[in-house]
Kinemage of the C-alpha trace (Angstrom):
@kinemage 1
@onewidth
@group {chain A} dominant
@subgroup {mainchain}
@vectorlist {calphas} color= white
{ca met a 1} P -0.282 18.782 -1.059
{ca lys a 2} L -2.308 16.598 1.305
{ca leu a 3} L -2.710 13.124 2.016
{ca tyr a 4} L -5.618 10.955 2.363
{ca ser a 5} L -5.156 8.242 4.966
{ca his a 6} L -5.836 5.850 8.054
{ca pro a 7} L -3.217 4.181 9.835
{ca met a 8} L -5.537 1.208 10.163
{ca ala a 9} L -5.931 0.660 6.536
{ca pro a 10} L -2.567 -1.531 4.942
{ca asn a 11} L -2.153 0.301 2.108
{ca ala a 12} L -2.443 3.677 3.526
{ca leu a 13} L -0.126 2.156 5.944
{ca arg a 14} L 2.386 1.843 3.379
{ca thr a 15} L 2.565 5.111 2.123
{ca leu a 16} L 3.250 6.343 5.501
{ca val a 17} L 6.062 4.271 6.436
{ca phe a 18} L 7.347 4.935 3.235
{ca leu a 19} L 7.346 8.571 3.772
{ca ala a 20} L 8.856 8.203 7.794
{ca glu a 21} L 11.475 6.514 6.158
{ca lys a 22} L 12.277 9.217 3.343
{ca gly a 23} L 11.806 11.324 6.366
{ca ile a 24} L 9.175 13.289 4.124
{ca glu a 25} L 6.547 15.347 5.917
{ca val a 26} L 3.278 15.656 4.175
{ca pro a 27} L 0.064 17.080 5.779
{ca ile a 28} L -2.408 14.295 6.747
{ca glu a 29} L -6.219 14.453 6.023
{ca pro a 30} L -7.305 11.742 8.327
{ca val a 31} L -9.970 9.558 6.375
{ca asp a 32} L -11.953 7.297 9.430
{ca ile a 33} L -12.459 3.915 7.155
{ca met a 34} L -14.465 2.344 10.222
{ca val a 35} L -17.425 4.824 9.995
{ca ala a 36} L -16.810 4.600 5.819
{ca glu a 37} L -15.620 8.050 5.329
{ca thr a 38} L -14.400 6.782 1.757
{ca arg a 39} L -17.879 5.706 0.776
{ca thr a 40} L -19.091 9.361 0.789
{ca pro a 41} L -20.081 11.098 -2.027
{ca ala a 42} L -17.371 13.678 -1.365
{ca phe a 43} L -14.574 11.613 -1.257
{ca leu a 44} L -15.537 9.212 -4.153
{ca lys a 45} L -14.832 12.126 -6.316
{ca lys a 46} L -11.332 12.246 -5.480
{ca asn a 47} L -11.028 7.966 -5.549
{ca ser a 48} L -14.141 6.760 -7.354
{ca leu a 49} L -13.081 2.864 -5.819
{ca gly a 50} L -13.767 4.177 -2.649
{ca glu a 51} L -10.302 3.530 -0.802
{ca ile a 52} L -6.867 5.020 0.577
{ca pro a 53} L -4.544 6.418 0.170
{ca val a 54} L -5.193 9.527 -2.234
{ca leu a 55} L -2.412 12.064 -2.290
{ca glu a 56} L -4.024 15.065 -3.407
{ca leu a 57} L -0.975 17.567 -5.297
{ca asp a 58} L -1.400 21.595 -4.824
{ca asp a 59} L -2.978 21.878 -8.335
{ca gly a 60} L -5.463 19.368 -7.782
{ca thr a 61} L -3.924 16.240 -9.331
{ca leu a 62} L -5.193 13.278 -7.683
{ca ile a 63} L -2.803 9.985 -7.222
{ca thr a 64} L -4.127 6.975 -6.138
{ca glu a 65} L -2.733 3.165 -5.218
{ca ser a 66} L 0.171 3.115 -2.295
{ca val a 67} L 2.480 1.998 -4.876
{ca ala a 68} L 2.223 4.704 -7.203
{ca ile a 69} L 2.136 7.160 -4.460
{ca cys a 70} L 5.367 5.982 -3.205
{ca arg a 71} L 7.023 5.937 -6.871
{ca tyr a 72} L 5.978 9.731 -6.717
{ca phe a 73} L 7.821 10.419 -3.638
{ca glu a 74} L 10.806 8.054 -4.532
{ca glu a 75} L 11.181 10.763 -8.162
{ca leu a 76} L 11.055 13.576 -5.770
{ca gln a 77} L 13.610 12.283 -3.313
{ca pro a 78} L 15.777 9.155 -4.547
{ca glu a 79} L 17.565 9.183 -0.943
{ca pro a 80} L 17.298 6.629 0.618
{ca ser a 81} L 16.502 4.740 -2.054
{ca leu a 82} L 13.456 2.467 -1.211
{ca met a 83} L 12.708 1.094 -4.850
{ca gly a 84} L 16.153 0.722 -6.529
{ca ala a 85} L 19.065 2.916 -6.990
{ca thr a 86} L 19.580 0.861 -10.725
{ca pro a 87} L 17.982 -0.355 -12.978
{ca val a 88} L 19.031 -4.320 -11.790
{ca glu a 89} L 18.199 -2.806 -8.293
{ca ala a 90} L 14.753 -1.627 -8.807
{ca ala a 91} L 13.655 -4.585 -10.885
{ca gln a 92} L 14.663 -7.117 -7.932
{ca val a 93} L 13.004 -4.540 -5.351
{ca glu a 94} L 9.978 -4.615 -7.803
{ca met a 95} L 10.365 -8.328 -8.019
{ca trp a 96} L 10.212 -8.613 -4.152
{ca ser a 97} L 7.529 -6.490 -3.743
{ca arg a 98} L 5.523 -8.503 -5.869
{ca arg a 99} L 6.329 -11.398 -3.927
{ca met a 100} L 5.381 -9.991 -0.607
{ca glu a 101} L 1.899 -8.981 -1.595
{ca gln a 102} L 0.958 -11.646 -3.801
{ca gln a 103} L 2.799 -14.815 -1.153
{ca ile a 104} L 2.603 -12.922 2.378
{ca leu a 105} L 0.276 -9.855 2.159
{ca gly a 106} L -2.138 -11.743 0.241
{ca pro a 107} L -3.763 -14.343 2.198
{ca ile a 108} L -4.332 -12.512 5.480
{ca ala a 109} L -6.037 -9.414 3.158
{ca gln a 110} L -8.356 -11.667 1.837
{ca tyr a 111} L -8.990 -13.568 5.378
{ca gly a 112} L -10.067 -9.827 6.522
{ca leu a 113} L -11.861 -9.101 3.242
{ca his a 114} L -14.164 -12.089 3.569
{ca thr a 115} L -14.533 -11.927 7.636
{ca glu a 116} L -15.146 -8.235 7.971
{ca lys a 117} L -18.382 -6.586 7.968
{ca phe a 118} L -16.518 -3.170 6.165
{ca phe a 119} L -16.219 -5.128 2.984
{ca val a 120} L -19.748 -6.585 2.939
{ca asp a 121} L -20.532 -4.252 0.323
{ca lys a 122} L -17.119 -4.490 -1.914
{ca val a 123} L -16.910 -8.628 -2.012
{ca glu a 124} L -19.280 -11.415 -2.095
{ca gln a 125} L -18.039 -12.908 1.347
{ca val a 126} L -17.052 -16.599 1.375
{ca pro a 127} L -16.129 -17.390 5.151
{ca ala a 128} L -14.859 -20.956 3.896
{ca tyr a 129} L -12.621 -19.124 1.627
{ca ala a 130} L -11.475 -17.336 4.329
{ca glu a 131} L -10.420 -20.456 6.433
{ca thr a 132} L -8.514 -21.829 3.287
{ca gln a 133} L -6.308 -18.902 3.948
{ca val a 134} L -5.527 -19.139 7.330
{ca arg a 135} L -4.524 -22.601 6.581
{ca leu a 136} L -2.383 -21.224 3.677
{ca met a 137} L -0.495 -18.753 5.754
{ca pro a 138} L 1.954 -21.131 7.454
{ca lys a 139} L 3.091 -22.399 4.188
{ca arg a 140} L 3.745 -19.412 2.861
{ca trp a 141} L 5.527 -18.320 5.876
{ca ala a 142} L 7.848 -21.165 5.649
{ca trp a 143} L 8.856 -20.332 2.147
{ca leu a 144} L 10.013 -16.768 3.118
{ca asp a 145} L 11.933 -18.610 6.119
{ca ala a 146} L 13.850 -20.763 3.403
{ca glu a 147} L 14.328 -17.678 1.208
{ca leu a 148} L 15.613 -15.818 4.247
{ca ser a 149} L 18.109 -18.568 5.587
{ca asp a 150} L 21.134 -17.171 4.153
{ca gly a 151} L 20.646 -14.573 7.167
{ca arg a 152} L 20.085 -11.487 5.398
{ca thr a 153} L 17.711 -9.144 7.954
{ca tyr a 154} L 15.577 -7.339 4.683
{ca val a 155} L 13.745 -9.665 1.689
{ca cys a 156} L 15.678 -7.711 -1.063
{ca asn a 157} L 19.388 -7.441 -1.016
{ca asp a 158} L 19.885 -7.024 2.891
{ca arg a 159} L 18.667 -3.595 2.228
{ca phe a 160} L 15.532 -2.120 3.624
{ca ser a 161} L 12.827 -1.403 1.143
{ca ile a 162} L 9.236 -1.386 -0.162
{ca ala a 163} L 8.985 -4.669 -0.132
{ca asp a 164} L 9.680 -4.993 3.700
{ca ile a 165} L 7.574 -2.229 4.078
{ca thr a 166} L 4.589 -4.429 2.607
{ca gly a 167} L 5.735 -7.315 5.095
{ca met a 168} L 4.956 -4.446 7.615
{ca ala a 169} L 1.605 -3.958 6.799
{ca thr a 170} L 0.865 -7.732 6.603
{ca leu a 171} L 2.691 -7.872 10.205
{ca his a 172} L 0.216 -5.367 11.324
{ca leu a 173} L -2.860 -7.078 10.081
{ca cys a 174} L -1.321 -10.314 11.841
{ca asp a 175} L -1.559 -8.611 14.939
{ca phe a 176} L -5.269 -7.220 14.623
{ca phe a 177} L -6.387 -10.631 13.241
{ca lys a 178} L -4.550 -12.337 16.105
{ca his a 179} L -2.970 -14.799 13.463
{ca pro a 180} L 0.694 -14.603 14.456
{ca val a 181} L 4.140 -15.458 12.790
{ca pro a 182} L 4.638 -19.108 13.632
{ca glu a 183} L 7.653 -19.110 16.675
{ca asp a 184} L 9.239 -21.909 14.727
{ca leu a 185} L 10.628 -20.077 11.786
{ca pro a 186} L 13.807 -18.528 13.020
{ca asn a 187} L 14.216 -16.397 9.898
{ca val a 188} L 11.122 -14.860 9.364
{ca lys a 189} L 11.069 -14.454 13.393
{ca arg a 190} L 14.709 -12.251 12.582
{ca trp a 191} L 13.319 -10.816 10.189
{ca glu a 192} L 9.803 -9.914 11.719
{ca ala a 193} L 12.271 -7.949 14.635
{ca ala a 194} L 14.101 -6.124 12.531
{ca leu a 195} L 11.216 -4.341 11.028
{ca arg a 196} L 9.352 -3.981 14.689
{ca ala a 197} L 12.231 -2.577 15.703
{ca arg a 198} L 12.315 0.343 12.833
{ca pro a 199} L 11.048 3.874 14.071
{ca ser a 200} L 8.539 3.554 11.487
{ca trp a 201} L 6.761 0.592 12.627
{ca lys a 202} L 4.701 3.129 14.931
{ca arg a 203} L 3.702 4.742 11.645
């Protein structure tokens, strides 16, 4: 088994944090996204979309998409639960994972997609659209701040989950693009501090 990964890629980072939180060690095959190693013919045979992460099992089975890879390891090692231990918890974690992907990660990811030269062959880049996402980010952070106003540390039932891992990926992108969380949102800042304090933050 090996994991094709690179810590600079937000989806790859999600799997690395997930594994760290589980205490699972998997051999890592580094893939340098900055020099387009994901676009080589050899890598495209593993993932035709030219994206990481990719998990390759010992029998040659390939699993792509970060959440699918995380689901595989959740099934192999249920504890600590990061995707919900009961049907209700699993549904709630899924709900919050979707919210974090669409409402929080989405704007900063779209900003990068439409401004970084690396993605020029992936989408028709529209810089003006990227600027709309910059203006949207404070509104989305304010929404999350209101959601966290009950004092909970983590977004789903006050238990660290894959939804928070998506938040970690968002914060790493915010650091990279220099678009920090607004200082006037105490609840989000409390949540941010809790994530940055976790040992898995430095994956």
